C-alpha positions, 0 to 999 in steps of 0.5 A: 966307714961308719962304727955308730950304726945299729947293724954294726960298722958299715962302709959307706959310699958315694957315687953318682945316681944310675940312670933309669936304662941302668936301674931298670936292668939292675932291678930284673937280677936283684930288685932293691929293698924299699931303704937301698938305692943303685949308684955308679962308681967310677972304676976310678975309685976302684981301688980306694973302694978296696982299701976301704973294705979291706980296712972295714974287715980289718977294723972288724976283727978289733971291734 
């Protein structure tokens, strides 16, 4: 979690860049902004991401 941003605390994720077909499919439904990208998060990381989201949400109440 990055608490030192102008917009307030943010969760920072790392993943593999999505392939061209996945990026194209995602862009049809929700085109990313110029400063956004589409990444894949492996299923094995879901529990860690969930815990990070819970921690970020809990910290938000204290920040």
